[in-house]
C-alpha positions as CSV (number, residue, x, y, z in Angstrom):
1,X,-67.1,-1.2,-9.8
2,X,-66.7,-1.6,-6.2
3,X,-62.9,-1.5,-5.2
4,X,-61.4,-1.1,-1.4
5,X,-59.3,1.4,-1.7
6,X,-59.3,2.3,2.2
7,X,-55.9,0.9,2.9
8,X,-54.5,3.2,0.0
9,X,-52.9,7.0,0.3
10,X,-54.5,10.0,-1.4
11,X,-52.7,9.7,-4.5
12,X,-51.8,12.4,-7.3
13,X,-54.5,12.6,-10.3
14,X,-52.8,13.3,-13.6
15,X,-54.6,14.7,-16.2
16,X,-52.7,14.3,-19.8
17,X,-52.8,13.5,-23.5
18,X,-53.8,9.8,-25.1
19,X,-52.5,11.1,-28.3
20,X,-50.1,8.8,-30.4
21,X,-49.0,11.6,-32.4
22,X,-47.2,13.7,-30.1
23,X,-43.4,15.0,-29.6
24,X,-41.4,12.2,-27.8
25,X,-40.5,15.0,-25.1
26,X,-44.0,14.8,-23.5
27,X,-43.9,11.0,-23.4
28,X,-40.2,11.1,-21.5
29,X,-42.0,14.1,-18.9
30,X,-45.1,11.8,-18.7
31,X,-42.9,8.9,-17.9
32,X,-40.6,10.9,-15.3
33,X,-43.5,12.6,-13.2
34,X,-44.8,8.8,-13.3
35,X,-41.7,8.0,-11.2
36,X,-41.4,10.9,-9.1
37,X,-45.1,10.4,-8.0
38,X,-44.6,7.0,-7.2
39,X,-41.0,8.1,-5.3
40,X,-43.0,10.3,-3.1
41,X,-45.0,7.0,-1.8
42,X,-48.4,8.2,-3.2
43,X,-50.4,6.7,-5.9
44,X,-50.7,7.8,-9.5
45,X,-54.2,8.2,-10.5
46,X,-55.2,9.0,-14.3
47,X,-57.7,8.0,-16.6
48,X,-56.6,4.7,-17.3
49,X,-55.9,4.7,-20.9
50,X,-53.2,2.3,-22.3
51,X,-51.7,5.0,-24.7
52,X,-49.7,7.7,-25.0
53,X,-48.7,10.1,-21.9
54,X,-51.6,8.2,-19.8
55,X,-49.6,5.0,-20.2
56,X,-46.2,6.7,-19.8
57,X,-47.2,7.6,-16.2
58,X,-49.0,4.9,-15.6
59,X,-45.8,2.5,-16.5
60,X,-43.2,4.9,-14.8
61,X,-45.0,4.7,-11.3
62,X,-44.9,0.8,-11.8
63,X,-41.4,0.3,-12.8
64,X,-40.3,2.0,-9.4
65,X,-42.8,-0.4,-7.6
66,X,-45.4,2.3,-7.4
67,X,-49.0,2.6,-7.4
68,X,-50.9,3.6,-10.3
69,X,-55.1,3.6,-10.1
70,X,-56.8,4.1,-13.6
71,X,-60.5,5.6,-13.6
72,X,-62.1,5.0,-16.7
73,X,-65.7,5.2,-17.8
74,X,-67.7,2.4,-19.1
75,X,-67.8,3.3,-22.7
76,X,-64.0,3.3,-23.0
77,X,-63.3,0.3,-20.9
78,X,-65.6,-1.6,-23.1
79,X,-63.4,0.0,-26.2
80,X,-60.9,-1.8,-24.9
81,X,-58.9,1.3,-24.1
82,X,-57.6,0.9,-20.5
83,X,-53.7,-0.2,-19.5
84,X,-53.6,-3.9,-18.2
85,X,-51.2,-3.5,-15.7
86,X,-52.7,-1.2,-13.5
87,X,-53.0,-1.9,-9.6
88,X,-56.3,-1.0,-9.5
89,X,-59.2,0.0,-12.1
90,X,-62.2,1.5,-11.6
91,X,-64.7,1.7,-14.1
92,X,-67.4,4.8,-14.0
93,X,-70.7,5.3,-15.6
94,X,-69.5,8.3,-17.8
95,X,-66.8,10.8,-17.9
96,X,-68.5,13.1,-14.9
97,X,-68.2,10.4,-12.5
98,X,-64.5,10.0,-13.7
99,X,-63.5,13.3,-12.7
100,X,-65.5,13.5,-9.6
101,X,-64.0,9.9,-8.5
102,X,-60.5,11.0,-9.4
103,X,-61.1,14.1,-7.3
104,X,-62.0,12.3,-4.3
105,X,-58.9,10.0,-4.5
106,X,-56.6,12.5,-4.7
107,X,-54.4,14.7,-2.5
108,X,-53.6,17.3,-5.4
109,X,-53.6,17.5,-9.1
110,X,-51.0,17.9,-12.3
111,X,-52.3,19.1,-15.6
112,X,-49.4,18.1,-18.0
113,X,-49.7,19.0,-22.1
114,X,-53.2,17.9,-23.5
115,X,-56.0,18.6,-25.6
116,X,-59.3,19.8,-24.8
117,X,-60.1,16.9,-22.6
118,X,-57.0,17.9,-20.4
119,X,-58.2,21.4,-20.4
120,X,-61.3,20.4,-19.4
121,X,-60.3,18.4,-16.3
122,X,-58.0,21.1,-15.5
123,X,-60.4,23.9,-15.6
124,X,-63.0,21.7,-13.9
125,X,-60.4,21.4,-10.9
126,X,-59.5,25.3,-10.7
127,X,-63.2,26.3,-10.6
128,X,-63.7,23.2,-7.9
129,X,-60.8,24.6,-5.9
130,X,-62.2,28.4,-6.4
131,X,-65.3,27.3,-5.0
132,X,-64.1,25.4,-2.3
133,X,-65.3,22.0,-3.2
134,X,-62.0,20.7,-3.9
135,X,-58.9,21.2,-1.6
136,X,-55.5,19.9,-2.9
137,X,-53.1,21.6,-4.9
138,X,-53.9,22.3,-9.0
139,X,-50.3,22.3,-10.8
140,X,-49.9,23.1,-14.3
141,X,-46.9,21.3,-15.5
142,X,-45.8,23.6,-18.0
143,X,-43.9,21.4,-20.6
144,X,-42.0,22.9,-23.2
145,X,-43.9,26.0,-22.8
146,X,-46.7,24.4,-23.7
147,X,-49.2,25.9,-21.5
148,X,-47.7,29.7,-21.9
149,X,-50.6,30.9,-23.9
150,X,-53.2,29.5,-21.3
151,X,-51.2,31.1,-18.5
152,X,-51.1,34.7,-20.4
153,X,-54.8,34.3,-20.5
154,X,-55.1,33.2,-17.0
155,X,-52.7,36.4,-16.0
156,X,-55.3,38.8,-18.7
157,X,-58.2,37.3,-16.2
158,X,-56.1,38.6,-13.2
159,X,-55.3,41.8,-15.0
160,X,-58.9,42.5,-15.6
161,X,-60.1,41.3,-12.4
162,X,-61.9,38.4,-13.4
163,X,-59.9,36.5,-11.3
164,X,-59.0,37.3,-7.8
165,X,-55.3,37.2,-7.6
166,X,-55.0,36.5,-4.1
167,X,-56.8,33.5,-4.4
168,X,-55.0,31.9,-7.5
169,X,-56.4,28.0,-7.9
170,X,-53.2,27.1,-9.7
171,X,-49.6,27.0,-9.6
172,X,-47.0,26.3,-12.3
173,X,-44.0,24.0,-12.6
174,X,-41.6,23.6,-15.6
175,X,-40.2,19.6,-14.5
176,X,-42.2,16.7,-13.2
177,X,-40.0,16.7,-9.9
178,X,-41.3,20.2,-9.0
179,X,-44.7,19.5,-10.0
180,X,-44.5,16.8,-7.3
181,X,-43.0,18.7,-4.7
182,X,-45.5,21.4,-4.9
183,X,-48.0,18.7,-4.3
184,X,-46.5,17.5,-1.4
185,X,-45.6,20.6,0.6
186,X,-48.9,22.3,-0.6
187,X,-51.8,19.8,0.4
């Protein structure tokens, strides 16, 4: 789908859950993140989903007059999984193109709690950052200690020299406002 986003500032990509069975505190944080991104004056970019945290991020941004850009693969669009109020919707041929498009449109990424899809997106952006393929900040939004086990594993990878500490491709925040601040001051 060809959409001219030439006049739209680079946004902040948000990776998060689309599960409807999660603790409501994650939905509240996702909504707050959407609000905080919009108030920073940049678009929210996410997977374009109509449920759970993805929807909450989109709705938070839209409620305060922000821009929400959804990037959704064709098979999910055809299954009617997209949010109907997005400012812009980009339909991609597959998940790989979706991730690349979200990265291309963003100035930084924030990973919120989620499942294996979120982990996949986060790991790919950390890898791309490390390889010099992505230059924006990568922030892990550790709500309710959700990412503590992952952060412990990442620390172990540093201690055992699988990852170089001086070139960490991630930062950690514990609230939405701080996550946005990290992106905006480190882009």
